[in-house]
C-alpha positions in Angstrom: 232.2 330.2 209.4 232.3 328.1 212.6 229.7 325.4 212.9 229.6 325.7 216.7 230.3 328.2 219.4 231.6 327.3 222.8 231.1 329.0 226.2 232.1 327.9 229.6 229.4 328.2 232.3 230.0 327.0 235.9 232.9 324.8 234.8 230.8 323.2 232.0 231.9 323.5 228.4 228.7 324.3 226.5 228.6 323.8 222.8 226.0 325.6 220.6 225.3 324.7 217.0 225.2 327.4 214.4 222.9 325.6 211.9 219.2 324.7 212.3 219.7 321.8 209.9 222.8 319.7 210.0 222.6 317.8 206.7 225.5 318.8 204.4 228.3 316.2 204.5 231.0 318.9 204.5 229.3 320.8 207.3 228.9 317.5 209.3 232.7 316.9 209.0 233.3 320.4 210.3 230.8 320.0 213.2 232.4 316.7 214.1 235.9 318.2 214.1 234.8 321.1 216.3 233.0 318.8 218.7 236.1 316.6 219.0 238.2 319.7 219.7 235.8 320.6 222.5 236.6 317.5 224.5 240.1 318.6 225.6 238.7 322.0 226.5 236.5 320.4 229.1 239.1 320.6 231.8 236.5 320.1 234.5 235.4 316.9 232.6 231.9 318.4 231.8 230.6 318.8 228.3 227.1 320.0 227.3 225.8 320.1 223.8 222.9 322.6 223.5 220.7 321.7 220.5 218.6 324.9 220.7 217.5 325.8 217.2 218.6 322.5 215.6 215.5 321.1 213.9 217.0 318.4 211.7 220.2 316.4 211.5 221.3 313.6 209.2 222.2 310.1 210.2 225.9 311.0 209.5 225.6 313.6 212.2 224.2 311.0 214.6 227.4 308.9 214.0 229.5 312.0 214.9 227.7 312.2 218.2 228.3 308.5 218.9 232.0 309.0 218.1 232.1 312.1 220.4 230.5 310.0 223.1 233.3 307.4 222.8 235.9 310.2 222.9 234.4 311.7 226.0 234.3 308.3 227.8 238.0 307.7 226.8 238.9 311.2 228.2 236.8 310.8 231.4 234.5 313.6 230.3 230.8 313.5 231.3 228.7 314.5 228.3 225.0 315.7 228.3 222.6 317.1 225.7 219.9 319.7 226.3 217.1 321.6 224.4 216.7 318.8 221.9 213.9 319.5 219.4 211.0 317.0 219.0 212.3 316.1 215.5 215.8 315.4 216.7 214.5 313.6 219.8 212.4 311.3 217.5 215.6 310.3 215.7 217.3 309.6 219.1 214.3 307.4 220.1 214.3 305.5 216.8 218.0 304.8 217.1 217.6 304.1 220.9 220.2 306.8 221.5 217.9 308.5 224.0 218.8 305.6 226.3 222.6 306.2 225.7 222.8 309.9 225.8 221.9 311.9 229.0 219.3 314.4 227.6 218.0 317.2 229.7 215.1 319.6 228.8 216.9 322.9 229.6 220.4 324.2 229.8 220.2 325.3 233.4 218.9 321.9 234.5 221.6 320.1 232.5 224.4 322.3 234.1 223.0 321.7 237.6 222.9 317.9 237.0 226.6 317.5 236.4 228.3 315.8 239.2 225.1 314.4 240.7 225.1 310.7 240.9 222.2 309.0 239.1 220.5 305.9 240.5 223.0 303.7 238.6 225.8 306.1 239.1 
């Protein structure tokens, strides 16, 4: 069974996670591989990870997200996250990744924010 599903909305490749808890090392490897394969699918250079329904993830999954971020930068793909649960956001805050990742509250707001220059943009 796939660990993610992918949809394209307004030129943005949106990735949804199948699991509420991403803890198992085998599943993390699968998710990591599926996320990496989403990068070349982002032909408009826009990738959004929707964390709706994900309540927990292990530190190994966090490292997959960091690796994905590096892959996106290398490919010139803008990556954002949305609908991050309070538990997952807490992990991002502890690791200071909330400063690294562009995290939006809702999918529609995240999609609308692509292409807009930030203050430091």
